[in-house]
N, C-alpha and C positions, 0 to 999 in steps of 0.2 A: 503494500500500499504506499504510495508517493505521498507527498505533502498535498496534492491536490484532491486525494481521497479523504486524508485525516480532515484536511478542514471542512470539507463536505459535513463529514460525520462530527464534526463540531457544530456545525451549523443546525443541522435536520434532529440531532439528538434533543436540542431545546426546543423543538416543534412538535404539535398533537401529534402522534401515531399516522393518523389518516392521511397527513399531507406532506409526510416526509417522502417517498417513494419519488411525487411529483416534483416537488421543489428541487429534490437531490439531482433530478434528468433536466430539471432547469438551469440548476446552478453549473451542470459540469458541462452542459453546453456554453452557458456564458462564457466560462473560464477558460474553453478551448478556442473560442473565437479572439479571445485577447492572449493570445498564443501564437507566435508565429511556427510555422511549420516543423523546423528544427530546435526545439527550443531547450532552453537548460534552466539548471536549479534557480540560476538569477533570473533569467524570464519568470518561472512561475513563483518566485518573491514579490517581483515587481507586479506581477498582476494579482497575485493574494492581498499583498500592500493595499490596492485600489478599492480591492471589495472591503478591506478594515477587520477591524475583530468580529470573530463568528459571533459571538453572542449581541454586537450591535446589528449586525446581518440579519441575526434569525429574530430581533424585535422588530425588525421590518415587516416579518414573514406574519408575526402573532398577531391575532383579533385583537389581544388585551396590550395597550402599551406597558411600559416597564417603568411605574410611575410609586411604585410603595416606597424606595430609598431613592430612588433616582439612579440614571444611567451608569454612571461611573463608578457605584460600589453594589448595583443590584445583582448583579450574577456573581460576586463574592459573597453578598452576604446569605443568599440563596444556597452555596457551597457549603459554606460553614454551618449554615442551619440544617442541611442535610446530614452533615457528620456529626454534627454535636447532640441532636434532638434524640436519635438510638441510644448513646453513651449513656445520656443522663439516663433516660429512661430503663435502662438496666441497672445500673446502679442503684437507682431508687429503687426498683423491684427488689434486688438482691438483700438491699439492706432492710427493707420489711419485711421478707422473709425471713433472715437473722434475728431481726428484732420480737419477732412472732417466738420463733424458735426457741430463743435463749429465755423468753418470760412464761414459756409455756411451762405450768405447775402439773398437770396430769389430772386435776380435778373435773374438767370436761370432756367430752370425746374429742379426739383429734380429729374426726371427719367436721365438728361444726367448727374447730379452727380453721380448716382449710376453706369452708366455705366462708368465713368469715377474711380471712387471707385472700381470698379471690375478688370479693367487692372492694376491699381496702385496695390491693394491688390496682385493680382498674383506675381508681380514683387518685392512686398515688402516680401511675405511669402520665394520667392526663393532666393533674396539678404539676407535674414537673416540667411535660411540654410546654403548659403554656408561661409560666416562669422562663423557661429558656429560651421561648418565641417573643417573650414582653422584654426582656433585658438586652438581647441581642439587637431587637429591633431598635431601640433606644441608642444602643451603643451608637450602630450605624449612622442614625439620625444624626445624632450629635457630631459623630466623626465627619459626615456630608457637611456639616454646617460650620464646623472649625477648619475646615479643607479651606487653604486661602488659594488652591488652584482651580480654575473655573472650567478646565479642560473637563469636555463631558466624555470623553472616551473610556468604557469600562477597564478596569483595572484587573491583573489576573490573581492567583490565590498567592503570589510574591508581591503582591502590594505594587506591581510596575506595568507600564502600558504593554500590551500584546506587541509580538512581532512574529513575522512567519517561523524565526526559528523556534519559538516555543512550540511549535507543531514534533518538532524533533524529538522533544521530552514525552508527549505524550503515545501510550501505548492502547491501542483501540484495544478494547476488551468484549469480545462476543456477550452478549445477552446469557446464553445458557452456559457460558464458564464463567460470568462473574459471582462472586459471593456478595448477595446483598445481606443490608444492615438488618432484615428482617429473619435471614437465616442465622444470624450470629446471635441474635436477641432470641431466638427460637432455640438455640444449641445451649444458652447459657440457662434458660427457662426450665429446659430438660433436666440439664441435671443437677438444678435446684430439687426439681421434683422426686427424682429416683433416689438423690441423697435423702432428701426428707423422709421418702418412704422407707430406705432403709434401716436408717437410723433410729427411727420412731416407728417401726414396725408393730411392735408390739401396742402402740397404742390407736393406731391406724390402719391395718390391714388384720382383718378379722370380720363379725357376724353382728351387725347392728339390728338394732330393732328400733320402730318409729313411736315417738315417746309424746305426745304433745305436738309442740311446733320442733324441739330438740329430737336429736339421734342419740339413742340408747345403746353405748358398746358393751355387747353379752362378753364374748372371746374373742383372746387373740389367735389369728392363723399363726405366725411365726414364733419362734423360739428365739426371741433376743440375744440372749446369752451366745447361741450358736453363731448368731450374725455378726457380734461384736469381737469374736474369735479371730476376725479377716479382717478388722477395720482399717489395718496399717495399709496396706495393699488397695482397699478400698477409697482411704483419703488421696493415697497416691493417684489413681484413676481419676478421682473428683478435681484434683490439680492439675493434670495433664488434661482433660477435657476442657478447662476456663482456660487453662493458657493457650491452646492451639483453639480455642474460639475467639480471643483477644488476636493473636497470630492472623487470623483469617481476619478480622477487619481489618489489621493494617496492610494488609496484601491486597485485599479486595479479589483474588481471582485463583482458581485453583490453578498448582503446578506440579508437577510431577514429584518433588520433595514433599509439597504439602498431603499430595494421596499416600505414599509412604509413610509419614507421620500418622495421618490418617488411620490406614491400615494398623500401625501396631499398636495404637489406641484401643482401637477396636478389636485385636484380636486378644489384647492382654484383658481388656473388660470382658468380654467373651468366656473366656479360658478362666477366670475368678468365679464369675458368676455359674459358671457349669459344676465348678468345685462346691462353690457353699449353696445350691439348690440339690446338689446329690446327696447332700448329707442326711443320713439316715434318721436323724431328730430334728429335723428343721422344722416340722409339721407341728403346733400343741397338740396333747393327747385330746384337750376336751375340744379343740377345734375339730380333729378326726373324729370324736364320738359323735359332735353334734351332726357334722356333715354325712356322716355314713347311716346314721338314723334319717336323717332329711331326705337322702337319694337313696337308701335302700342299696347301697353297695358295699364293698370290702375297703378295708383301708387300705392294702394295697391298689385298687384301683384308684382311691383319690390319690395317693401320693403320686402314682405315673400320672392321672389327669394333671393335677397341678405343677408339679415339679418339669414332669416331659413337656408339658405344654409352654410354661416360663423358658425354659432352655432352648425347644425349637424357635419360639418367638426371637429371641435373644441371637441365638445363630442366622436368621434369614435377614432381620434388619441390619447384622454385621456385614454380611454378604452383600447386600442390597447397597449399604454405605461404601462398603470398599470399592465396588465396582463402579458405583456414581462418582466416587472421585476421581479413579483412574480415567473413566470415559470424558469428563469433563476437563481433565488435566491435559487432554492429547489432543483439544479441539484447537487449532491455530489461533493466535494472537492478531497476525495481518493478513489479510486477502492477499494471496497469488495476483498481480496484473499479468 
């Protein structure tokens, strides 16, 4: 992909998806008309310089003008907003989960605690997002008004004016290869969920009965002492998943090394959970008696269904995740012309 194609990608990515193909063809035709037959890189730079910053050109094609902050800072403002919002939301959610886990005294059913956490978590994320949006908007509004430079040309993320040389530093990431901030948020959230289930299984996983507006915890499904025997390696897996999620946020795309790291974490986690859930005393005796009476099955059948089902799900999801990582890592970044 040469500078022309990168320039076009930089313009159309800021436009509504339904208009991108037509505008891309129009731009490609316009640029070719501006170039001589045997053009050089300098000719391309000169033509692109005449067209100007991709953000400015994109604003001419949009139905809505960029007037919220102003053309000089608007593109920079949006880039920072998209970067900061997911990070702030994840930190807010994880801090809320940690706060509730530490403050849990065991007096109420953990299922009720989880339902409370879901409601508070949604509100906390919305509150944090509004705070980030408000203060970042205020900061850029002040910055624009104290800026003595009256030039309206947009600034890049380096706070410099755009030049065609900036295109060389852009690595076009196909949509199927990119790692979105939502994916990173989902990974961190899933880690928080399964870690909570693991370390509080005796309060969370089991048999519940409805009692008025609240659920009453009858008996635990798991033997917590057996689960806690493996806590050091489980903590290592949790740390590895959190570190890997943050690494994904920084890289923003799948690479071969990332796929290899992902495979190592998935294999390690799967092996550990197979060992844990294969333990013969993992299920509580009271839970086994309750379920065998309820479904008229033997204790052996119950163990096979539960432990076998959990192990099978772990293996299937690990294989899918590993395969998906290597598949995405093989997608080329730049289109060959």
